GUMIKOL-284993 format. One record per residue: x, y, z of N, C-alpha, C in turn; residue in three letters. Coordinates in steps of 0.1 Angstrom, whole numbers, plus 5000, padded with zeros to 4 digits. Atoms other than C-alpha are relative to their C-alpha. Example, Ala and Ser with C-alpha at 12.3 -4.5 7.8 and 13.67 -1.06 7.14 Angstrom:
residues 2
500949885000512349555078500950125000ALA 499149895000513749895071499250115008SER 
end
This chain:
residues 410
499550065011252075264531501050014994MET 499149955006254775164516499950014985ALA 500050005020255275294478500149924993ALA 499850135010256174994463498649954996GLY 501550065004252674844471499150044988TYR 501449935009250475074450501150034984MET 499450005016253275084421499649864992LYS 500250165006252274714415498450044989LYS 501349995010249274714386499549905004ALA 500850124997246874484395499149994988ILE 501250015006244674334371498350045004PRO 501650004995240874424372500050185007GLY 500449854990241774784391500450124992ILE 499949855006241575134381500350085009VAL 499549884989243675394406500450164994PHE 499549835000243575794408500350025008PHE 499649924992245376014423499050114999LEU 500049815002243976324433501050085004PHE 498449924994246276614436498850115005LEU 500649894990245276964456498950054991THR 501249915006243677124422498949854992THR 500750095002241976784414499949924987MET 499850115012243476634380500249885006PRO 499950125003243976274381500849924989PHE 499850085012245775984364499949895006TRP 500250144998245475634362500249904994GLY 499950155001245775254356498949954993PHE 501250055000243275054340500449844992SER 500350145006243374644332499149915008ALA 501150054997241174384335500349854997ARG 499650145005240974024336499149944989GLU 500750085013239573814305498949965006THR 501350124998236173704314498950084991ILE 501149945011233173794285498850005008ALA 501449954993230673964305500350165005ALA 499749874998230174344315500250005016GLU 499549954986232074444346499250045008PRO 500649944986231074554381500850025002VAL 499049854993232274884390499650015015LYS 500149994983233074914429500350124998ILE 499449884993234175274439500849965014GLY 498750014987236975264466500950115002PHE 499249924997238175574480500949965019HIS 499450034990241175594509501050075002ALA 498749914997243775784522501649944999SER 499050075005246675644501501550075002VAL 498949975003249475884501500050115012THR 499449894995248776144528499849945016LYS 500650084990247276104563499849935003ILE 500850154998246575804576500249914993ALA 499850135012248175604551499949845004VAL 500350134996248175314572498749965002GLU 501649965003244475334570500249934987MET 500450015017244575334531500649885000GLY 499850155005246174984532498949914996GLN 501150075003242674894528500049974986ALA 500350005016242674964492500849875000ALA 499450075008245374714490499149825001LEU 500350104997243274444508499049994988GLY 501249985007240474534485500449964984ALA 499250055010242974494455499949824997GLN 499550145002243874144463498749945000MET 501450064995240074054474499449984981ALA 500650015013238974154437500949924987ALA 499050085008242073994418499549855001GLU 499850164999241373664436498449954993GLU 501450015006237773724426499649964986ILE 500249995017237973784388500649894996ASN 500350125007239973494386499749875005ALA 500850105000237873284399498749974993ALA 501350045009235173374374499150135003GLY 500649864996234173724390498849955010GLY 500949994990230773764407499250024991ILE 501450075008228273564391500250054986LEU 499149995014230673584360500350104993GLY 499249905007231173894355501050085007ARG 498550024995234674054366499850165010PRO 500149854993235174354392500950094994ILE 499149895003236374654382500150135011ASP 500049924982237874834416500950164992LEU 499549854999238075184413500550105009ILE 499549964990240275334433500650155003ILE 499849834992240475714450500650055009TYR 499349964992242975864470499650125004ASP 500549874995241176124492500450045007ASP 499149924993244176204510499250025018GLN 500649934994241876224542499550095004CYS 500849885000240276504533498750014996THR 501749974998236476534535499950074984PRO 500249945012236376764503500449924986SER 498850105011238576504482499149875001LEU 500750135003236476214493498650044993ALA 501749945006232676404483500449984986ALA 499150025010234876464454499749874992ALA 500150165007235376114445498649925002ALA 501050034998232076034456499050024986ALA 500649925010230776254426500249944988HIS 499250105010233376084401499049884997ARG 500050135003232375754410498249974994MET 500850015005228975854403499350024987LEU 499949915007229076084374500749964985GLU 499150085014231875914353500249865001LYS 499750074999232175624367499149905001ASP 500550054997229175484373499649875007ASN 499650144992229675224400498449945004VAL 501350034990227374984412499850025014PHE 500249974986228274974449501050104999VAL 498249954996231375154466500249975016ALA 499350004983233375134499500950045000THR 498649924997236575214513499550125011GLY 500449944992236375504537501149985011GLY 499350044987239275504560500550135009THR 500249934989238975814574498750045006CYS 501349994998235875864595499350174993SER 500649845007235576274581499449934984GLY 500450025012235476124546499149915001CYS 501050095003233475854548498550075001ALA 501249925001230676114562499750104995ILE 500349925013231076324534499749924987ALA 500950075008230876044511499049944999ALA 501250105002227975834521499050075000GLY 501249925004225376094521500250014981PRO 500249975014225976164484499949894990ILE 500350125005226075804475498649975005LEU 501650064993222875724497499250084993ASN 500949945009220876024477500049954989ASP 500150095015221675834445499749855000GLU 500650134999220575514460501149894998LYS 498650105003224375364456500149935013VAL 499249984992225275114482500850015002PRO 498549965000228275214502500149945015TYR 499350094988229974984527501550045005PHE 498849914993232475234549500849825006ALA 499350095002235174984550500649985017ALA 499149994985237375104582499850125010ALA 500049914996236075394597498549945011VAL 500850074985234175384634499250085006LEU 500849924993232475714639498749994993SER 501350045002228975684642499150064992PRO 500949915011227875944622499949984985VAL 500250095015228475754591498849934997VAL 500750024998225875564598498850025009SER 501349994990223575724625499750164999VAL 501350075004220875874618500049914988PRO 500150115011219875554596500350064985LEU 500249935016220575624558500249874993LYS 500950115005219175334539500849924990LYS 499150075010222175254515501350035006TYR 498649994995225075304540500249935009VAL 499650114988226475034562501550035005PHE 498650004989229575014585500649884999GLN 499650164999231774704582500750005014ILE 499650004987233574794615498850055010PRO 500849984992231874824649500050165001PHE 500149845002231175214655500550035016THR 498949944984232875414687498749995012SER 501050034987229075394703500149895005ASP 500650134991229275034706501749985005ALA 498350054990233275034715500050085015GLU 500349914991232775314742499749945012ALA 500250064988230875144768500649865001PRO 499250094997232774814766501350055007VAL 499049974995235674974770499950095016LEU 500749954990234175154802499849935011LEU 499950124990233274834815500849925003GLU 498750065001236274694808500850035013PHE 498849964989238174914828499750045013ALA 500550044988235774914855500449875010ARG 500050094997235874574859501749965007LYS 498750025002239974524854500650095014THR 499249944991240974824873499350085012TYR 500749934991237974994894500550154998GLY 498949945001239875304885498250115004PRO 501349854993237875684904500850134989LYS 499949865008239675914881500849924984THR 499450035017240375874840500250124990VAL 500149925014241276074810500049964991ALA 500250035012241176074775501550094993ILE 499549965010243876104750499650004984LEU 500649965013242676244717500750034988GLN 499249935012244076264684499350094990ARG 500849885003242776544662499249924991GLY 500750015012239976504635498649915005GLY 501450114998236676304633499849885005ALA 499850134992237875984644499850035015TYR 499949974984239176064677499050075008GLY 501649914995235976334680499449925003LYS 501050094994234076014678499849965010SER 499550064984235875834707499950065011VAL 500249894987235976114729498350035000THR 501449964999232276194724499349865004ASP 500750114994231175814732500249985012ALA 499849984986233075824761499650055007ILE 500749914990231776114776498349944999VAL 501450034999228276014766499849875006LYS 500450094991228575684782500549995015PHE 499750014985230475794814498850025012LEU 500650004990227575894832499349855004PRO 500250154996226775514834501149925011ASP 499050044992229675484855500350115012PHE 499849844992229375754880501249995010PRO 499350004990232375634905501150044989GLU 498749995006234675724876499950184993MET 500049845002235676104871501349984986LYS 499249975009236976224840501250135004LEU 499449944995239876424846500450124991LEU 499649905014240876584810499749914990THR 500250065010240676514778501350084991VAL 498849965005244376574760499950004985VAL 500250025013244076654725501450044992ASP 499049985009246876634698499950024987TYR 500749985018247076724660500249844995PRO 499950155012246976444636501350034994GLU 498450055001250476504625501050035010THR 499749974994251876544654501049925004ALA 499050095002255176364662500750025012THR 500149974986256076494699499149995006ASP 501550054990253576384725500850015013PHE 499549994981255976474759499250095005SER 501049934994253876754765498549965006SER 501150064995250976544765499849935010HIS 499850134993252176294780500550045016LEU 499949924989253376524808499150045010LEU 501149984997250376644815499149925006LYS 500550124995248676344821500749915011LEU 499550054988251176204844500250075012LYS 500449914992251076504862498750025013SER 500950064993247576424871499349875004LEU 499650144998247976084871498449905003ASN 501650094999244275924862500649875000PRO 500250144997243875564873500449914986ASN 500250035014243175494835500050094992VAL 499749885012244075674802499549934989VAL 500350055014241975574772500350104988PHE 499349925009243175674740498750004989THR 501049975008240875794711500450054989ALA 500050025015241375754674501550034998GLY 498450015003245175724678500249844995THR 499950105009246775524649500649965002LEU 498750074997249775304650501050094998VAL 499049914997251775574636500350095008ALA 499649904988251475834665499549955010ASP 500050074985250675554690501149925002GLY 498950055001254075394686500450105006ILE 499149864993255775734697499550005013PRO 500349914987253575814721500449865013ILE 499650084989254375464741501250014999LEU 498250025001258175484731499950145012ARG 499349894997258175864743499149985018GLN 500650064989255775744775501349945009ALA 499350074994258175484785501450085004ALA 498549944997261075724781499750075012GLY 500249894987259275974806499649885012LEU 500250054991258875684828498449995005ASN 501650004998255275724825498849864996TYR 500550085006253375404824498449965005LYS 501049994996250175434829498249884998PRO 500650105003247075164827499050084984ASN 500249985016246375214787498549895001TRP 501050085007242675114776499550064985VAL 500049925013242675174740499149964989CYS 500950055015240375194712500749914987ASP 499550115011240674984680501250034987LEU 498849955012243075204659501349985005GLY 498550035003246175124678500449875005ILE 499650194998245674684683500349984984ALA 499450015011248074624658501849945005ASP 498750084998251274384654501050065006ASP 498749894995253574684657499950065015HIS 500449984983251874764691500549915012VAL 499650124992252774444706501650005001ARG 498250035001256574474696500050125014GLN 499549884992256474824717499549965017GLU 500150024986254874654748500849905005VAL 499350114996257274344743501350145009LYS 498649914999260274654748499450075014LYS 500249884995258874924769498949995011ALA 501249964991255374834787499949845004MET 500850094989253574604815499149934993ASP 500850055006250974544790499050114997GLY 500949895006248374704771498749934997ILE 501050065007244274664765499450064990TYR 501049935015242774734732498749925000CYS 501450065007239374694719500149914984ALA 499550085015239174434689498449984997TRP 501050035009235974414669499649914995GLY 499950115012236174074654499449895006MET 501050124997234173844675498650005000ALA 501650044999230573744671499649985011GLY 500550024989228273614697500849875003SER 499250134993230373304700501550054996ASP 498650025008234273284696500249924988TRP 499650095010235173124664501449984999ASP 498549965002238772984666500249944987THR 499850025018238372824630500350094993SER 499749885010238473134616501150065001GLN 498849954996242073214628501049924990ASN 498950045013243472994601499350024988GLN 500349955015241073144572500950175001THR 499249914997242973464587501549984997ILE 498650054999246373294588500050014982LEU 499950015017245973194548499950134998ASN 499849885002244973544543501250104999TYR 498649924999247973704556500949944992ARG 498950065006250273444538499650034988LYS 500549985016248273544504500750174998LYS 499449894996249173884516501450044995PHE 497849955000252973874520500249964987ARG 499650075012253073644487500050104993GLU 500849895015251173894464501150165002LYS 499349904998252774224480501650065004PHE 498750004998256174114493500350135008LYS 499749904990255874354522501750005011PRO 498350014996259774424540499749975013THR 500350014986258074444574499549915005ASP 500250164996257974104589498250025005PRO 501350004994254574214609498850044988MET 501249965005252674334579499549854991GLU 500849915002249874284566499350055016PRO 500549964987248774474600498450004997SER 501850025000244474454603499450104988GLN 500849925010243974724580499649984991THR 500450095016244074544544498649945000PRO 501350134998241674304561498650064999GLY 501149945003238874564561499350014985TRP 500050025011239374604524499349924994GLY 499850145001239474254518498749965004TYR 501550074993236374154538498750104994THR 501249945009234274454520499649944989ALA 500650035015234674324486499549855003ILE 500750144997233973974494498550015007TYR 501549974998230974114513499050034992PHE 500649985011229674274482499949844993ILE 500050155008230473924464498649945009LYS 501250084994228373774490498950015001TYR 501549955001225173994490499949944983LEU 500150005018225573954449499149844999VAL 500050135000225473604452499049935009GLU 501250094993222773554476498550044996LYS 501149935007220173754461499849964982VAL 500150085012221073604427500250114990GLY 500349885005221473944409500850155004GLY 499249864995222574324408498850085002PHE 501149914996219074464420500950085013ASP 499649934989220774724444498749985013ARG 500750004989217374724467499949875004GLU 499650144997217774374468500749965010LYS 498250034989221474384483499650105011ILE 500149974984220274604510499349975007VAL 501050074987217474434523500849905002ALA 499550114997219574124519501150025014GLU 499149954988222374324540499350035016ALA 500749984982219574394568500049895005GLU 500350104998219174044570501149935008LYS 498850085000222773944576500049995018VAL 499749984995223173824608502049895007THR 498550065001227273684623500349964987ASP 499150095015228573664586501550015004TRP 498950005000231973564590501050064988ALA 499049965013234673794567500949904998GLY 499150094996237373604554501650055001PRO 499149934999239873874558500250065017GLY 500049964987239173974597499349885008LEU 501050074990237573804628498950115000MET 501349944997234773984621498349954998VAL 501250085003230773894624499250145001ARG 501049895003228674134608498449975004LEU 501750044994224774164622499550134998THR 500449925004222974384606498349995001TYR 501850034999218774504605499550094998SER 500749875006216474764590500350105010PRO 500049854994216975014618501650055007SER 498850014998220674934624501149974990LYS 499150035010223774954600501150025002HIS 498850024996226674904619499849875011TYR 499750094993227774604642500450035015HIS 499549974984228574594682500549915005GLY 499350104998230374274682501650005009ASN 498949984993233274324709500749925004LEU 499350044990236274184725501150085007PHE 498549964993239374274744500949934996VAL 498850074997242874194736500750045008LYS 499249964988245374224764501449954991HIS 498450015001248974254749501050005010TYR 499250024990251574104771501249964996LEU 498449965002255274194774500649874995PRO 499450135001256373814771499249974988ASP 500950045014254473814735499149925000GLY 501250065001251573664746498850084997TRP 501249915002248073784735498649915005GLU 501250034993245073714752498650074994GLU 501449965002241373754740499250025011ALA 501350024989238873824766498750024992LEU 501550025004234673824761499650055009GLN 501150014985232173934787499549934997ARG 501250075000230073694799498850045004THR 501249994995226673664805499750115014PRO 500149944989227273794840500850115005SER 499049914998229474064833501249995003GLY 498550054995232773914841500549984984ASP 498849995011235873914815500549845001TRP 499450124995236773574807501050004987LYS 498850035010240073484784499149884992VAL 500850115007238573284755501249944990ILE 498850045008241773254734501450075002ASP 498949944997245373264742501549964986LYS 499050055010248373274717501450074999ALA 498549975001252173314714500350114984LYS 500049915015252473604687501150064994ARG 498550055002256273634688501149985012TYR 
end
């Protein structure tokens, strides 16, 4: 995340920075609304590993400010309290305890590293505080079922069979390999692919090549994959910060495998790498509902325009998908409160379990939950092409993959 973003004080926001010894500093300002504030806790990796995912906090800030400017939630302003968990589960757990014991939050969201959401979720759940994990895919967050924990994205268990089925239909691979980023997120994607691989007996897994979260040189990992020459390489937990150098270094080694990637690498910056050095790349994208909704494209464009006007990023491709997770989470909380007409946590959880194809304003997300399932599994696949075009493909009832949208992105 660009440092300049977080230095801008946002009305109605409290921001706490955890240090290794756990002291914190913060600032607070509030829109003038004559009512008791609604305290919403948010934790994300703002300053260390996976800071790109920490941009979800920016989306949450923007949503809170918009809602407050429009009169709040049922007339009450949002106090958004943001903790920097530095992608460290112990700090996320500490943040959850502070939200409960010091801040007395009404609900919580955030979670941009799977391990952090896994740590924070049970603490909030035990105190019956609803927690909407904003940007994590590990199924361990919401499975086994935790009454008060929901995931905004799809999970790795929903993603893996789609990636495998898509690879089978597109490439007919006999051999596959996995390039895995260290940490809970990468492990969850790998575990899910391995879990569902027996359903695809024609595919043989040659290897799982693991690299540390802090790695910058991937040549040895790529050379190992190149020597084995699998028909398809799945990425597992790869984020843009490591995905871009992986793609660049692969091109430098004249290695252009059939990449089939999980959500973490699906980003505008990756499109640029495809344009420069690759023949194309397929990535999972969990933003489609039961039917493709092209009208929502304009909603997302409006959100991106507002983001750029507010934060003035120097990167012309910002915002990435990441701020949209936080933006959507805050608006989903607003939707639930207004739907039940009050601030009863039990009613909000019950209402969340009834949601079907709810369209988020910051992402092409379609949330569907039930009393037995607190995550959704509506996915499609994006095909980034080297000529700047991007295709969206969705599986048909017959099992084929159909191009349902195509757009020129650059």
